[in-house]
C-alpha positions as CSV (number, residue, x, y, z in Angstrom):
1,M,-89.5,-65.9,38.7
2,A,-87.1,-69.1,37.6
3,R,-88.9,-71.4,35.0
4,Q,-90.5,-74.2,36.6
5,T,-89.6,-77.7,35.7
6,V,-92.0,-80.4,35.6
7,N,-90.7,-83.7,37.7
8,T,-91.0,-86.7,35.5
9,G,-89.7,-89.3,37.7
10,A,-87.8,-91.9,37.7
11,A,-89.4,-94.3,35.1
12,A,-93.4,-93.8,33.9
13,N,-95.3,-95.2,36.4
14,D,-93.2,-95.2,39.2
15,N,-95.0,-92.5,41.1
16,T,-92.3,-90.4,41.6
17,G,-92.7,-87.1,39.6
18,D,-94.8,-84.7,39.6
19,T,-98.7,-85.1,39.5
20,M,-100.4,-83.8,36.0
21,R,-101.9,-81.0,38.3
22,D,-98.0,-79.9,39.7
23,A,-96.7,-80.5,36.5
24,G,-99.8,-78.2,34.7
25,T,-99.3,-75.6,37.0
26,K,-95.7,-74.9,36.7
27,I,-96.1,-74.8,32.8
28,N,-98.9,-72.7,32.8
29,A,-96.3,-70.8,35.2
30,N,-93.5,-70.6,32.6
31,F,-95.9,-69.1,30.1
32,T,-97.5,-66.4,31.9
33,E,-93.7,-65.3,32.9
34,I,-93.6,-65.9,28.8
35,Y,-96.0,-63.6,28.2
36,T,-95.2,-61.3,30.5
37,I,-91.4,-61.2,29.1
38,L,-93.1,-60.8,25.8
39,G,-94.6,-57.2,26.8
40,G,-98.6,-58.8,27.3
41,D,-100.2,-59.7,30.9
42,S,-100.5,-63.4,31.7
43,V,-102.5,-64.3,28.9
44,T,-102.1,-62.5,26.1
45,P,-98.9,-60.8,24.5
46,T,-98.9,-57.4,23.4
47,T,-95.9,-57.3,21.1
48,N,-95.1,-59.1,17.4
49,M,-92.4,-60.3,18.4
50,Q,-91.3,-64.2,16.4
51,F,-88.3,-66.5,16.9
52,G,-87.3,-67.4,13.3
53,N,-83.9,-70.1,12.8
54,N,-80.7,-68.2,14.3
55,T,-83.4,-65.1,14.4
56,I,-85.6,-63.0,16.3
57,I,-88.5,-61.2,14.0
58,A,-90.3,-58.2,15.3
59,E,-93.4,-56.8,13.6
60,G,-93.5,-53.6,14.9
61,T,-96.5,-51.6,16.2
62,S,-97.9,-52.2,12.7
63,I,-98.9,-55.1,11.6
64,N,-97.6,-55.6,7.3
65,E,-94.7,-57.0,5.6
66,N,-91.8,-54.8,7.0
67,E,-90.6,-56.8,10.2
68,T,-87.2,-55.8,11.8
69,T,-84.6,-58.7,12.2
70,L,-82.2,-59.7,14.2
71,T,-80.1,-61.9,13.0
72,F,-76.5,-63.7,15.0
73,T,-73.7,-64.8,13.0
74,N,-72.5,-68.6,14.0
75,P,-70.4,-67.6,17.1
76,T,-66.8,-69.2,17.2
77,A,-66.9,-69.1,20.9
78,D,-69.5,-67.9,23.6
79,R,-70.3,-64.5,22.4
80,T,-72.3,-62.2,25.3
81,I,-74.1,-58.4,24.1
82,T,-74.4,-56.1,26.4
83,F,-76.8,-53.1,26.8
84,P,-76.5,-50.4,29.3
85,D,-78.2,-49.3,31.9
86,A,-80.0,-46.8,30.0
87,T,-82.8,-44.9,28.1
88,G,-81.7,-44.6,23.9
89,T,-81.3,-46.1,20.9
90,V,-78.9,-49.0,19.5
91,Q,-76.4,-47.8,16.9
92,L,-76.5,-49.6,13.4
93,T,-73.9,-49.4,11.1
94,G,-76.4,-48.8,8.3
95,G,-78.4,-46.3,9.6
96,S,-78.1,-42.3,10.4
97,Q,-78.7,-41.6,13.9
98,S,-76.8,-39.7,16.7
99,L,-75.1,-41.1,20.2
100,T,-75.6,-38.8,23.2
101,S,-72.4,-39.7,26.1
102,A,-71.8,-43.2,24.4
103,V,-68.9,-45.0,26.0
104,L,-67.6,-46.9,23.3
105,T,-64.6,-49.8,24.0
106,T,-62.3,-50.8,20.8
107,P,-65.3,-49.4,18.4
108,Q,-65.3,-50.7,14.8
109,I,-66.2,-48.5,11.8
110,Q,-66.5,-50.5,8.0
111,D,-64.6,-49.4,4.7
112,T,-66.7,-49.0,2.0
113,S,-66.0,-52.5,0.9
114,S,-67.0,-54.4,4.1
115,N,-64.5,-56.5,4.6
116,H,-62.4,-54.4,6.9
117,Q,-62.4,-52.0,9.8
118,Y,-61.0,-49.0,11.1
119,I,-60.4,-50.2,15.1
120,F,-60.4,-47.7,17.3
121,A,-58.0,-48.8,20.9
122,P,-57.8,-46.5,23.4
123,S,-55.1,-46.8,26.2
124,E,-55.8,-47.2,29.4
125,L,-56.8,-43.7,30.6
126,A,-56.1,-42.3,34.4
127,A,-58.6,-40.2,33.9
128,D,-61.3,-39.0,31.8
129,R,-59.7,-37.5,28.8
130,T,-62.1,-34.7,26.3
131,V,-61.0,-35.0,22.8
132,T,-62.5,-31.7,21.3
133,L,-62.4,-31.5,17.6
134,P,-62.2,-27.9,15.7
135,L,-64.5,-26.7,13.5
136,L,-63.9,-27.2,10.3
137,A,-65.0,-25.1,7.7
138,G,-65.4,-28.1,4.9
139,N,-64.6,-31.9,4.5
140,D,-60.9,-32.6,6.0
141,T,-59.3,-35.7,7.1
142,F,-57.5,-36.8,10.2
143,S,-53.6,-36.8,10.9
144,F,-52.1,-40.4,12.1
145,I,-48.6,-40.7,13.1
146,G,-48.1,-43.4,10.6
147,F,-49.4,-42.1,8.2
148,T,-47.7,-39.7,5.3
149,E,-49.6,-37.3,4.6
150,T,-49.6,-33.4,4.5
151,L,-50.2,-31.2,7.4
152,T,-51.8,-27.6,6.3
153,N,-51.5,-24.5,8.8
154,K,-50.7,-26.1,11.6
155,T,-49.5,-24.7,14.9
156,L,-47.3,-27.4,16.8
157,T,-47.3,-26.6,20.1
158,S,-43.8,-28.8,21.8
159,P,-44.0,-31.2,19.8
160,V,-42.1,-34.6,19.9
161,L,-40.1,-35.3,16.5
162,T,-38.3,-38.1,16.6
163,A,-37.5,-38.2,12.7
164,P,-39.3,-35.6,10.5
165,K,-38.9,-35.3,7.1
166,F,-38.4,-32.6,4.5
167,V,-38.7,-32.4,1.3
168,D,-35.8,-31.3,-0.6
169,A,-35.6,-27.6,-0.2
170,G,-38.1,-27.5,2.0
171,F,-38.2,-25.4,5.1
172,I,-38.9,-24.2,8.3
173,A,-41.1,-20.7,7.7
174,D,-41.2,-17.9,9.7
175,A,-45.0,-16.4,11.6
176,A,-45.4,-14.8,7.9
177,G,-44.2,-17.4,6.3
178,N,-41.6,-16.4,4.7
179,E,-38.1,-19.1,4.5
180,Q,-36.2,-19.3,7.8
181,L,-34.7,-22.7,7.5
182,V,-34.1,-24.2,3.9
183,F,-33.2,-27.7,3.7
184,Q,-31.2,-29.2,0.5
185,Q,-31.1,-32.8,-0.1
186,T,-27.9,-34.6,-0.7
187,S,-28.2,-37.9,-2.9
188,S,-27.4,-41.5,-0.9
189,A,-26.4,-38.9,2.2
190,V,-24.0,-39.9,4.8
191,N,-22.8,-37.5,6.7
192,H,-24.7,-34.8,8.4
193,V,-24.8,-31.9,11.0
194,E,-25.4,-33.0,14.9
195,L,-26.5,-29.8,16.7
196,T,-26.2,-30.6,20.8
197,N,-27.4,-27.9,23.7
198,A,-25.1,-27.9,27.2
199,A,-26.0,-27.9,30.6
200,T,-25.2,-24.6,32.8
201,G,-21.2,-23.5,31.9
202,G,-21.1,-25.8,29.0
203,S,-20.9,-24.6,25.1
204,A,-23.6,-25.3,23.0
205,L,-22.5,-28.1,19.7
206,I,-22.6,-27.6,16.0
207,N,-20.8,-30.6,14.9
208,A,-20.2,-32.7,11.3
209,V,-20.9,-36.3,12.0
210,G,-22.2,-39.2,9.8
211,G,-20.5,-42.5,7.9
212,D,-17.7,-41.2,6.7
213,A,-14.1,-41.1,9.5
214,N,-13.3,-37.9,8.7
215,V,-16.3,-35.3,8.1
216,S,-16.0,-31.6,7.7
217,L,-18.4,-28.7,8.5
218,A,-18.8,-25.8,5.5
219,I,-20.5,-22.6,6.6
220,G,-20.3,-20.3,3.6
221,S,-22.3,-17.0,2.8
222,K,-23.8,-16.3,-0.8
223,G,-22.0,-14.5,-3.4
224,T,-19.6,-11.6,-2.1
225,G,-21.1,-12.0,1.2
226,S,-19.4,-12.9,4.2
227,L,-19.1,-14.9,7.4
228,I,-19.7,-12.9,10.2
229,L,-19.6,-13.4,13.6
230,N,-21.0,-11.7,16.6
231,S,-19.2,-12.1,19.0
232,K,-15.8,-13.4,19.9
233,Y,-14.3,-17.0,18.7
234,S,-12.3,-19.0,20.3
235,L,-10.3,-22.3,19.1
236,A,-9.3,-25.8,20.2
237,T,-6.4,-25.6,22.0
238,E,-3.2,-28.3,23.1
239,T,-1.0,-27.3,25.4
240,L,2.9,-29.0,24.9
241,T,4.8,-28.6,28.1
242,G,7.3,-31.4,26.4
243,T,10.4,-30.9,24.9
244,T,10.1,-33.5,21.9
245,V,6.6,-33.1,20.8
246,A,4.1,-33.4,18.1
247,A,1.6,-30.9,17.2
248,S,-2.2,-31.8,16.4
249,A,-3.1,-31.7,13.1
250,V,-6.2,-31.6,14.2
251,K,-6.7,-28.8,16.9
252,P,-5.9,-25.3,15.2
253,L,-3.9,-24.0,18.0
254,T,-1.0,-25.3,19.8
255,V,0.4,-23.8,22.9
256,H,4.2,-24.3,23.6
257,N,5.2,-23.7,27.5
258,A,8.5,-25.2,27.5
259,S,11.8,-24.5,29.5
260,S,14.2,-25.3,27.8
261,A,14.4,-25.7,24.3
262,V,12.0,-28.0,22.3
263,A,11.9,-30.0,19.0
264,A,8.4,-30.1,17.6
265,S,6.7,-32.0,14.5
266,L,3.7,-31.5,12.6
267,I,2.0,-33.5,9.8
268,N,0.8,-32.9,6.4
269,G,-2.6,-31.4,6.8
270,T,-5.9,-33.0,5.2
271,V,-7.8,-30.4,3.1
272,A,-6.5,-27.5,1.5
273,G,-6.9,-24.2,3.3
274,Q,-6.5,-25.9,6.7
275,I,-5.2,-23.6,9.4
276,K,-2.5,-24.4,12.4
277,K,-1.3,-21.4,14.6
278,F,1.3,-21.8,16.8
279,V,2.4,-20.0,20.1
280,N,5.5,-20.2,22.5
281,I,4.6,-18.7,25.4
282,G,7.9,-20.6,27.5
283,A,11.0,-19.5,27.9
284,G,12.1,-22.2,25.1
285,I,12.8,-21.8,21.7
286,V,10.7,-23.7,19.8
287,T,11.7,-25.8,16.6
288,L,8.9,-26.1,14.7
289,T,9.7,-28.8,12.0
290,P,7.1,-29.6,9.2
291,A,6.8,-33.0,7.5
292,T,5.9,-31.2,4.1
293,Y,7.5,-27.7,4.0
294,Y,7.7,-25.1,1.7
295,G,10.8,-24.2,-0.3
296,S,14.1,-24.7,0.9
297,N,13.1,-24.0,4.1
298,T,12.6,-27.1,6.8
299,T,12.4,-25.3,10.3
300,I,10.7,-22.5,12.3
301,I,12.2,-20.9,15.2
302,L,9.3,-19.6,17.6
303,A,11.3,-17.4,20.9
304,Q,9.6,-17.1,23.5
305,H,6.0,-14.7,22.9
306,D,6.6,-15.9,18.9
307,N,4.0,-16.9,16.7
308,A,3.6,-18.6,13.8
309,E,0.2,-19.0,10.9
310,L,1.0,-22.2,8.7
311,L,-1.4,-23.0,5.4
312,W,-2.0,-26.2,4.1
313,T,-2.3,-26.0,0.0
314,G,-3.0,-29.7,-0.4
315,A,0.4,-30.9,-0.5
316,T,2.3,-28.6,1.5
317,W,2.7,-26.2,4.5
318,Y,3.2,-22.4,4.5
319,D,4.0,-20.0,7.2
320,L,1.3,-17.2,6.4
321,G,3.9,-15.2,8.4
322,Q,6.0,-14.3,5.7
323,Q,3.6,-11.5,4.3
324,I,0.8,-9.7,6.3
325,A,-1.4,-7.7,4.0
326,R,-4.7,-6.0,5.6
327,N,-6.8,-3.4,3.8
328,G,-9.3,-1.2,5.2
329,A,-7.8,-1.1,9.1
330,T,-4.5,-0.6,10.7
331,L,-2.1,-3.6,11.2
332,K,-0.5,-3.9,14.6
333,I,2.0,-6.0,15.1
334,G,3.6,-6.0,18.6
335,T,2.9,-6.8,22.3
336,S,0.0,-5.3,24.5
337,T,2.0,-5.7,27.2
338,S,4.4,-2.3,27.3
339,G,7.9,-3.0,28.4
340,L,8.0,-6.5,25.9
341,A,10.6,-6.0,22.7
342,T,8.6,-6.8,19.3
343,T,11.6,-8.6,17.2
344,I,10.4,-8.4,13.4
345,G,12.6,-11.1,10.8
346,H,15.6,-12.7,12.2
347,T,19.0,-12.8,12.3
348,T,19.6,-14.1,8.4
349,S,16.0,-12.4,7.2
350,E,15.5,-9.7,5.4
351,V,12.7,-7.7,6.5
352,T,10.9,-5.4,3.3
353,I,8.5,-2.5,4.0
354,G,6.7,-1.3,0.8
355,D,5.0,1.9,1.6
356,N,5.9,4.7,4.4
357,L,7.3,3.9,7.5
358,T,6.6,6.4,10.8
359,V,8.8,6.1,13.6
360,A,7.0,7.1,16.6
361,G,9.7,7.0,18.7
362,N,13.3,6.5,18.3
363,L,15.2,4.8,15.4
364,T,17.8,2.5,16.0
365,V,19.9,0.8,13.4
366,T,22.5,-1.6,15.1
367,G,23.8,-2.9,11.3
368,T,24.0,-0.9,7.5
369,T,21.3,1.3,6.7
370,T,21.3,0.9,2.9
371,S,18.8,2.6,0.6
372,V,18.0,0.9,-2.6
373,S,17.4,2.4,-5.7
374,S,15.8,6.1,-5.8
375,T,14.2,6.0,-2.2
376,N,13.6,9.2,-1.2
377,I,13.9,9.6,2.7
378,N,11.9,12.6,4.4
379,V,13.1,14.1,7.7
380,T,11.6,16.7,9.2
381,N,14.3,18.5,11.3
382,A,17.9,16.4,11.8
383,F,19.4,13.0,12.0
384,V,21.1,12.6,15.2
385,F,23.6,10.1,15.4
386,E,24.9,9.4,19.0
387,G,28.4,8.4,17.4
388,A,30.0,5.3,19.2
389,T,30.0,6.2,22.7
390,A,26.4,6.8,24.1
391,D,27.3,10.4,26.3
392,A,26.1,13.9,25.7
393,H,27.9,14.4,22.9
394,E,26.2,13.3,19.4
395,T,26.0,14.8,15.8
396,T,23.6,16.7,14.3
397,L,22.5,16.9,10.5
398,A,20.1,19.2,10.4
399,I,18.2,20.8,7.2
400,I,17.5,24.4,6.2
401,D,13.9,24.8,5.7
402,P,13.3,25.1,1.5
403,T,11.5,28.0,0.8
404,D,10.6,27.9,-3.3
405,D,10.8,24.4,-4.8
406,D,12.4,20.7,-3.6
407,K,15.9,20.7,-3.4
408,T,18.3,17.8,-3.8
409,I,21.7,16.6,-2.6
410,S,23.6,13.8,-3.9
411,L,26.3,12.2,-2.3
412,P,29.0,11.0,-4.4
413,N,30.0,6.7,-5.1
414,V,33.6,7.2,-3.0
415,S,34.7,7.0,0.4
416,G,36.3,10.2,2.2
417,T,34.6,12.9,4.9
418,L,32.4,15.5,4.3
419,P,33.6,19.4,4.7
420,V,31.7,21.4,6.3
421,L,31.6,25.5,6.3
422,A,31.6,27.9,8.4
423,A,28.6,29.8,7.6
424,V,25.0,29.4,5.8
425,S,25.1,30.2,2.4
426,T,22.5,29.3,-0.6
427,T,25.1,30.0,-2.7
428,A,26.1,26.5,-4.8
429,I,29.8,25.4,-5.2
430,T,30.2,25.4,-9.0
431,S,33.6,23.8,-8.7
432,T,34.3,20.1,-9.5
433,P,36.1,17.9,-7.5
434,E,38.7,17.8,-10.3
435,E,38.8,21.7,-10.2
436,L,39.2,21.7,-6.7
437,N,41.8,19.1,-6.7
438,K,44.2,21.4,-8.4
439,L,44.6,23.1,-4.9
440,D,45.8,19.7,-3.5
441,G,48.8,20.4,-2.0
442,A,49.0,24.6,-2.8
443,T,50.2,26.5,-0.1
444,V,48.3,29.8,-1.3
445,V,47.1,32.6,1.1
446,V,43.7,34.6,0.3
447,G,45.1,37.5,-1.5
448,E,46.7,35.5,-3.8
449,I,43.4,33.8,-4.6
450,N,42.1,36.8,-5.3
451,A,44.5,37.9,-7.7
452,L,43.3,34.6,-9.6
453,D,39.7,36.6,-9.7
454,L,40.0,38.4,-12.9
455,G,36.4,37.7,-13.8
456,S,34.9,36.0,-17.6
457,T,35.8,38.2,-19.7
458,A,39.2,39.3,-18.3
459,V,41.3,36.7,-20.2
460,G,44.7,38.2,-22.2
461,I,43.1,41.5,-20.8
462,A,45.4,43.4,-17.7
463,I,43.1,44.2,-14.9
464,A,44.8,46.0,-12.1
465,S,46.7,44.0,-9.0
466,K,45.2,40.7,-10.6
467,A,47.3,38.1,-12.4
468,V,48.2,37.9,-15.4
469,V,46.5,35.2,-17.6
470,L,47.3,34.8,-21.4
471,S,44.2,34.4,-24.1
472,A,43.5,31.5,-25.9
473,N,46.3,32.7,-28.6
474,K,48.4,33.6,-25.5
475,D,48.2,37.0,-26.6
476,Y,48.2,39.8,-23.3
477,T,47.3,43.6,-23.9
478,G,47.5,46.6,-21.2
479,L,50.7,45.3,-19.7
480,R,52.6,48.4,-17.9
481,N,55.8,48.5,-16.7
482,L,57.1,45.2,-17.1
483,T,60.5,44.9,-14.7
484,I,62.3,41.6,-15.5
485,T,65.9,40.7,-13.5
486,G,66.7,38.3,-15.5
487,E,66.5,37.6,-19.5
488,I,62.8,37.7,-21.7
489,D,63.5,35.4,-23.7
490,A,61.2,35.3,-26.7
491,A,61.2,33.8,-29.8
492,T,59.9,37.6,-31.5
493,G,59.8,40.8,-30.3
494,D,56.9,43.2,-31.9
495,Y,56.8,47.1,-29.6
496,S,54.9,49.4,-31.2
497,G,56.6,52.4,-29.1
498,A,60.1,52.9,-27.1
499,V,62.3,50.5,-25.9
500,D,64.0,51.4,-22.7
501,I,67.1,48.8,-21.8
502,A,69.3,50.4,-19.1
503,G,71.1,47.1,-19.1
504,A,73.3,45.7,-22.1
505,T,71.7,44.2,-25.0
506,T,72.4,41.3,-27.0
507,V,71.4,40.7,-30.2
508,V,72.0,37.7,-32.5
509,G,70.7,39.3,-35.7
510,L,68.8,42.6,-35.6
511,T,66.1,43.9,-38.1
512,A,65.0,47.6,-38.7
513,T,63.5,49.6,-41.0
514,G,64.3,52.9,-39.6
515,D,67.5,54.6,-37.6
516,I,68.7,53.3,-34.8
517,K,69.9,56.1,-32.6
518,A,72.2,56.2,-29.2
519,S,71.3,58.2,-26.4
520,D,72.7,61.2,-27.7
521,G,70.9,61.4,-30.5
522,V,73.2,59.3,-32.7
523,V,71.4,56.6,-35.5
524,S,72.6,53.1,-33.7
525,G,70.0,50.9,-34.9
526,K,68.3,50.4,-31.5
527,R,65.0,52.1,-30.3
528,E,64.6,53.3,-26.8
529,I,62.1,54.6,-24.4
530,I,62.2,58.4,-24.7
531,S,59.9,59.1,-22.3
532,T,57.1,58.2,-20.1
533,F,54.0,59.9,-18.7
534,N,52.1,57.8,-16.2
535,T,51.5,60.6,-13.9
536,S,47.4,60.9,-12.4
537,S,47.2,64.6,-13.5
538,A,47.7,66.1,-16.7
539,V,50.8,66.5,-18.2
540,T,53.0,68.4,-20.3
541,G,55.8,67.4,-22.4
542,S,58.6,68.1,-24.7
543,L,60.3,65.7,-27.5
544,T,63.1,66.6,-29.8
545,R,64.6,65.7,-33.2
546,A,66.8,63.5,-31.0
547,Q,64.2,61.5,-29.8
548,S,62.2,60.9,-32.6
549,G,61.6,57.2,-33.2
550,G,61.2,56.6,-29.8
551,I,58.8,55.0,-27.5
552,L,56.5,56.8,-25.7
553,L,54.8,56.0,-22.4
554,I,51.4,57.4,-21.5
555,D,48.9,57.1,-18.8
556,G,45.5,57.2,-20.2
557,T,43.7,58.6,-17.3
558,E,44.4,62.1,-17.7
559,N,45.1,64.7,-20.5
560,N,48.2,64.9,-21.6
561,V,49.7,67.1,-24.3
562,I,53.3,66.6,-25.9
563,N,55.1,68.9,-28.3
564,L,57.1,67.9,-31.0
565,P,59.7,70.1,-32.6
566,A,59.4,71.6,-35.9
567,A,60.0,69.7,-38.3
568,N,60.6,71.1,-41.9
569,T,62.1,70.2,-45.2
570,A,65.5,70.6,-43.8
571,N,65.8,68.0,-41.3
572,V,63.7,65.2,-43.7
573,G,64.8,61.7,-42.6
574,T,65.7,63.0,-39.1
575,F,62.4,63.0,-37.7
576,Y,61.0,59.4,-37.1
577,D,58.2,58.3,-36.1
578,Y,56.7,57.4,-32.2
579,I,55.3,54.9,-30.9
580,V,52.3,55.6,-28.1
581,L,51.4,53.0,-25.5
582,T,48.7,54.4,-23.7
583,I,48.6,52.9,-20.1
584,G,44.9,52.9,-18.3
585,A,41.2,52.5,-19.6
586,S,40.4,55.9,-20.2
587,D,38.6,58.0,-23.1
588,K,41.1,61.0,-22.3
589,T,43.2,62.8,-24.9
590,T,46.7,63.1,-25.8
591,I,47.5,66.1,-27.7
592,F,50.4,66.5,-30.3
593,N,51.4,69.9,-31.0
594,I,53.8,70.0,-33.7
595,A,56.4,73.1,-33.6
596,G,56.5,75.4,-36.8
597,S,54.9,75.8,-40.3
598,G,55.2,74.1,-43.4
599,G,56.8,71.2,-41.4
600,N,56.2,67.9,-42.8
601,F,55.2,64.4,-40.1
602,F,57.6,61.0,-41.5
603,G,56.2,57.7,-40.5
604,T,53.9,56.3,-38.0
605,L,52.3,57.2,-34.8
606,S,50.4,54.1,-33.3
607,L,48.3,54.1,-30.1
608,S,47.4,51.1,-28.4
609,G,46.4,50.0,-24.7
610,G,43.5,52.0,-22.8
611,T,40.1,51.1,-24.7
612,A,39.1,54.5,-25.5
613,A,42.1,56.7,-25.7
614,N,42.1,59.5,-28.5
615,A,45.3,61.3,-30.1
616,V,45.2,64.5,-31.6
617,I,47.9,65.8,-34.1
618,D,47.8,69.8,-34.0
619,N,49.9,72.1,-36.1
620,G,48.4,75.8,-35.6
621,G,46.8,75.8,-38.4
622,D,49.9,75.9,-40.3
623,A,50.7,73.2,-43.1
624,L,51.8,69.8,-42.2
625,T,52.6,67.1,-45.0
626,L,52.1,64.0,-44.3
627,V,54.9,62.2,-45.9
628,N,54.8,58.5,-46.5
629,S,53.0,58.2,-42.8
630,T,50.3,56.1,-41.1
631,V,48.3,56.0,-37.8
632,V,47.7,53.0,-36.7
633,G,45.5,52.3,-33.6
634,S,44.3,49.4,-31.4
635,R,42.3,51.7,-29.0
636,G,40.5,54.4,-29.3
637,R,40.4,57.6,-32.4
638,I,43.1,60.1,-34.0
639,T,42.3,63.2,-35.2
640,C,44.4,65.1,-37.7
641,L,43.6,69.2,-37.3
642,V,45.2,70.2,-40.7
643,D,46.2,74.0,-41.3
644,N,43.0,75.2,-42.4
645,G,42.0,74.3,-38.7
646,T,39.2,72.0,-40.1
647,N,39.1,68.6,-38.0
648,G,40.5,65.8,-40.0
649,T,40.0,61.9,-39.3
650,W,42.2,59.0,-39.3
651,Q,41.7,55.5,-39.4
652,V,42.7,53.6,-37.1
653,E,43.3,50.0,-37.7
654,S,43.2,47.1,-35.1
655,V,46.5,45.5,-34.3
656,G,48.0,43.9,-37.6
657,S,48.4,45.3,-40.8
658,P,47.5,49.3,-41.5
659,I,43.8,49.4,-42.8
660,A,44.9,53.1,-44.4
661,T,48.0,54.8,-45.5
662,I,47.4,58.4,-46.2
663,A,50.4,60.4,-48.1
């Protein structure tokens, strides 16, 4: 019920207030209500509750020295403490108690010094939310968004990270805890990498950005490792269609597509190693002028379908197209479309091929072909020359397949025309050009040439049907039947046999060691050819004493018998020596029979010519006296049959002084 108020009136004893009875009734009613509130009945309270100065003291169920005091801090404003409509125990700061289904609105937790609190301020919820604490295996700490701390073994599902930080060399690990992405720190960094995703049809981006105006992006591998791209790559490209253009130094590829001549410029690069590519797909020839170009070069000419690749060294542009090297793979230069021509080099440029060159199709050279040093040109079969007129007629320079070792054919350092052989031959021409030039202007025929084929040992020796060639001493041996219609003009003359001169002989001076006879046998101071035996069959002939001192010409190809006149003491001085010339190369024998007995043989029997001529002097076993006689031979041997029938040998001497004189 409501509190009963005693009406005291407006003034004392003004009869407007409650009577004493009514006042006492209200007072009793108020106390009854208080006692009831304190847990008793209307007469006696059942709890030990006391109200002190700004406190409420509860005795508890046992009256002793222990009480519970509720103290109220001096409020600075009206405060309301509301207990919930529930059964339970009030939680205190110092007690160990359990809360069941407690609803806390901005709860606070006192710190250890009891001067600060943790205040929990929940956000406005659209529905009840359940916060589940993990089953901890030990003591742990809450993690908060504004507090720097280390998270261990946390799995983040769809986290939103605004500015996460990694320590120097910190990393993101894989499921096994291995490093997968490591973050390295640079002091006072202002530049960084930016990753940007893309919508449908777009390209994801990795960009270098930061505080600098120009930021490079470096991607490298470790050690000798390489940068591997697992898919195709393309270059940022600009397409220029104008005729006076400036190429971008930022975009790596410039495509020219103009129908008329183009004058293009290129500023200097900014980073050493910068690559710039150009390609001309238009019909207009592009003249590219870099701001700084290497050496004395100033421009690059790009015809249609030509391309160029430049490298900035930090000081100048270099054209990488001047030298292309590739190891471990085939380098192909050409177009991917059949029928398009490929040009290597410029009209005034030289092209050097440092190794073997294989041409699968036809090789056409419009200029001069020059081989430097000892370059080898290997041709499988033949060279085919079209000639000045392209028709069905060609000249083929072919080779015969070598069968033993390598062959070398050298072209001389002269101008001229190479002759050809009518037949295939393996015989080398050993004559020098100087030797062959001796025939220049000659009108000789084959027979005349064959007549000069003497062999290496026939110089100075007579050969049938061959020309006469003197030896180094200007001598000649074995000449037979020499006919001269004109004069014989010689400084000296030496004949070992008879000399027969049909015509008149004019002698300025004549010296003879023996008699000179006329044809009638009279000594007239001349020596003549007294007989000639030159048939191919065996010859038998006789000589008279009147023919002594003559010259005998004997064919040494057959056996011959020569009868000499009888010699005796009566005709001493009338039988003179014979000069015998043996013609022909043979080992046949000529027998000289001396008639009579007891005769004397005076003078010299001289044999010359042939290769193995034999002469036998036979006196039939009669006594033969050789008086001051000499046997001389340049070929073969001379045998003397003495009177007792035994053989005696006269030594043979070579042409010159005798080696023996038999008396």
